[in-house]
C-alpha positions as CSV (number, residue, x, y, z in Angstrom):
1,A,-13.9,-12.5,7.7
2,S,-15.9,-14.2,10.4
3,K,-14.3,-16.4,13.0
4,I,-15.8,-19.5,14.6
5,P,-14.6,-20.5,18.1
6,P,-12.6,-23.8,18.1
7,N,-14.6,-26.9,17.8
8,N,-11.9,-28.9,19.7
9,P,-10.4,-30.9,16.8
10,P,-7.6,-33.2,17.9
11,A,-4.3,-31.5,18.7
12,D,-2.6,-33.8,16.2
13,L,-4.8,-32.7,13.3
14,P,-2.9,-33.3,10.0
15,H,-1.6,-29.9,8.8
16,L,0.9,-27.9,6.9
17,H,3.4,-26.2,9.2
18,W,5.0,-23.0,7.9
19,E,7.6,-21.1,10.0
20,G,10.6,-18.9,9.4
21,L,12.2,-15.6,10.3
22,V,11.4,-12.3,8.6
23,D,13.9,-9.5,8.6
24,T,12.6,-6.0,7.7
25,T,16.0,-4.3,7.9
26,V,16.6,-2.0,4.9
27,G,20.2,-1.6,3.9
28,L,21.8,1.9,4.4
29,E,22.4,2.4,0.7
30,S,19.3,0.6,-0.5
31,K,16.8,2.3,-2.9
32,V,13.8,0.5,-1.3
33,D,11.7,1.8,1.5
34,K,10.5,-1.5,2.9
35,A,11.9,-5.0,3.2
36,G,11.0,-8.4,4.5
37,F,8.2,-10.8,3.7
38,A,7.5,-14.5,3.5
39,A,5.2,-16.3,1.0
40,L,4.1,-19.7,0.0
41,R,1.8,-20.8,-2.9
42,S,0.2,-23.9,-4.2
43,P,1.2,-25.2,-7.6
44,E,-1.2,-24.0,-10.3
45,F,-4.3,-26.1,-10.7
46,P,-4.6,-27.9,-14.0
47,F,-7.0,-27.0,-16.8
48,E,-7.0,-23.2,-16.3
49,G,-7.9,-23.5,-12.6
50,L,-10.6,-24.7,-10.3
51,D,-13.9,-23.4,-11.8
52,L,-16.3,-22.5,-9.0
53,Q,-19.0,-21.6,-11.5
54,G,-20.6,-19.2,-9.0
55,G,-21.5,-22.1,-6.7
56,Y,-19.6,-20.9,-3.7
57,D,-19.2,-17.5,-2.0
58,A,-16.4,-17.9,0.6
59,L,-13.3,-19.8,1.6
60,E,-13.3,-21.8,4.8
61,I,-9.8,-21.9,6.4
62,T,-9.0,-24.0,9.5
63,C,-5.7,-22.7,10.9
64,R,-3.8,-21.6,13.9
65,T,-1.4,-18.7,13.9
66,D,1.0,-16.7,16.0
67,A,-1.4,-13.6,15.9
68,R,0.4,-11.9,13.0
69,V,-1.6,-10.7,10.0
70,Y,-1.5,-13.1,7.1
71,T,-2.7,-12.4,3.6
72,V,-4.6,-15.0,1.6
73,N,-3.8,-14.8,-2.1
74,L,-6.1,-16.1,-4.8
75,V,-4.6,-16.2,-8.3
76,V,-7.5,-16.3,-10.7
77,N,-7.9,-17.0,-14.4
78,S,-8.4,-13.7,-16.1
79,F,-7.4,-11.6,-19.1
80,L,-4.7,-10.1,-16.8
81,P,-1.6,-12.2,-16.3
82,N,-1.2,-13.4,-12.7
83,D,-4.4,-11.6,-11.6
84,M,-4.4,-11.9,-7.8
85,Y,-7.0,-11.0,-5.2
86,Q,-6.1,-10.7,-1.5
87,G,-8.0,-11.3,1.8
88,H,-6.6,-11.2,5.3
89,I,-6.4,-13.5,8.3
90,I,-6.4,-11.4,11.5
91,M,-6.6,-13.4,14.7
92,G,-5.6,-13.0,18.3
93,N,-4.0,-15.8,20.3
94,D,-4.5,-17.4,23.6
95,A,-0.8,-17.5,24.5
96,E,1.2,-14.9,26.4
97,A,4.1,-14.7,24.0
98,T,3.9,-13.4,20.5
99,T,6.4,-13.4,17.7
100,H,6.1,-9.6,17.5
101,S,8.5,-9.3,20.4
102,G,10.7,-12.1,19.1
103,N,9.8,-14.5,22.0
104,A,9.5,-18.2,21.5
105,F,6.0,-19.2,20.4
106,D,4.5,-22.7,20.6
107,L,1.6,-23.1,18.1
108,S,0.8,-26.6,19.5
109,K,-0.7,-24.8,22.5
110,Q,-3.0,-22.8,20.3
111,H,-6.6,-23.8,19.4
112,W,-7.5,-24.4,15.8
113,Q,-9.7,-21.7,14.4
114,T,-12.1,-21.9,11.5
115,L,-12.4,-18.7,9.5
116,Y,-14.8,-17.8,6.7
117,L,-13.5,-15.3,4.1
118,P,-16.2,-14.2,1.7
119,F,-15.0,-13.8,-1.9
120,S,-16.6,-10.3,-1.9
121,E,-14.0,-9.2,0.7
122,F,-11.1,-10.2,-1.5
123,G,-9.7,-7.2,-3.4
124,S,-7.2,-6.2,-6.0
125,G,-6.8,-2.4,-6.0
126,Q,-10.3,-1.0,-6.5
127,R,-11.7,-4.3,-7.8
128,R,-13.6,-6.9,-5.8
129,L,-13.6,-10.6,-6.5
130,E,-16.8,-12.1,-8.0
131,T,-18.1,-15.6,-7.2
132,K,-17.9,-16.8,-10.8
133,I,-14.2,-17.4,-10.8
134,Q,-11.6,-20.0,-11.7
135,I,-8.9,-20.2,-9.0
136,K,-5.5,-21.0,-10.5
137,A,-3.5,-21.1,-7.2
138,V,-3.9,-20.3,-3.5
139,G,-1.1,-18.7,-1.4
140,F,-0.4,-17.1,1.9
141,T,1.9,-14.1,2.6
142,L,3.3,-12.6,5.7
143,M,4.1,-8.9,5.1
144,D,3.1,-7.1,8.3
145,G,6.2,-5.0,8.5
146,N,7.5,-6.7,11.7
147,S,10.8,-8.5,12.0
148,G,11.0,-11.8,13.9
149,P,10.0,-15.4,13.8
150,F,6.6,-16.6,12.5
151,Q,4.5,-19.7,12.6
152,F,1.4,-20.7,10.7
153,D,-0.4,-24.0,10.6
154,L,-3.0,-24.8,7.9
155,A,-5.2,-27.8,8.4
156,R,-7.9,-27.2,5.8
157,I,-9.0,-24.8,3.0
158,R,-12.2,-25.3,1.0
159,A,-14.8,-23.3,-0.9
160,V,-18.2,-23.0,0.9
161,N,-21.4,-21.1,1.0
162,F,-21.5,-19.0,4.2
163,F,-24.5,-17.0,5.3
164,K,-25.3,-15.5,8.7
165,G,-23.0,-17.8,10.7
166,H,-24.0,-20.9,8.8
167,V,-22.3,-23.1,6.2
168,Y,-24.9,-24.1,3.6
169,E,-24.1,-27.7,2.8
170,G,-27.1,-28.7,0.6
171,P,-30.8,-28.1,0.0
172,E,-31.9,-29.9,3.1
173,T,-29.1,-29.0,5.4
174,M,-28.1,-25.7,7.0
175,T,-25.5,-26.3,9.6
176,K,-25.3,-23.8,12.4
177,R,-21.6,-23.7,13.5
178,V,-22.0,-21.3,16.5
179,E,-24.5,-19.2,18.2
180,N,-22.5,-16.0,18.2
181,T,-20.4,-15.5,15.0
182,K,-17.7,-12.8,15.4
183,Y,-16.7,-10.8,12.4
184,L,-13.0,-9.8,12.2
């Protein structure tokens, strides 16, 4: 995924705020090796999903996080039931405290980040996602193996065409978002 530096949107940008506490403690007599995750998912889109018809090649996500690794889940229409592909949001933060240590963390002091996740980077086992897809649902999962509080704010998610640091918005327009695009 590539990351675009903040474009200084207003601090009160409308957004979804997701927070909670993950506990990865495995019980002494448990038969599982790992525990603890948090997830949220959109309702399924009607009419077999959102048909992108090959017209887009990436997701644009405007968010701010607590610097934990979040997984983006795309449930697609396929011959496999609940066929899901995953990409990852990996960002640093500009605050001193992180949730990894269990310290308090204030996302309102974080900058909004706009990330571009190419569909070709989404995977499901050995398979890669194609651009001619129908997205049935979108979700986010925190499953980084760390116990503690988490916070994630999502302001926007949309399908785009992204090429060499630019979002292609039409035949006459190629919008350059930044001079130096960083790849995560």
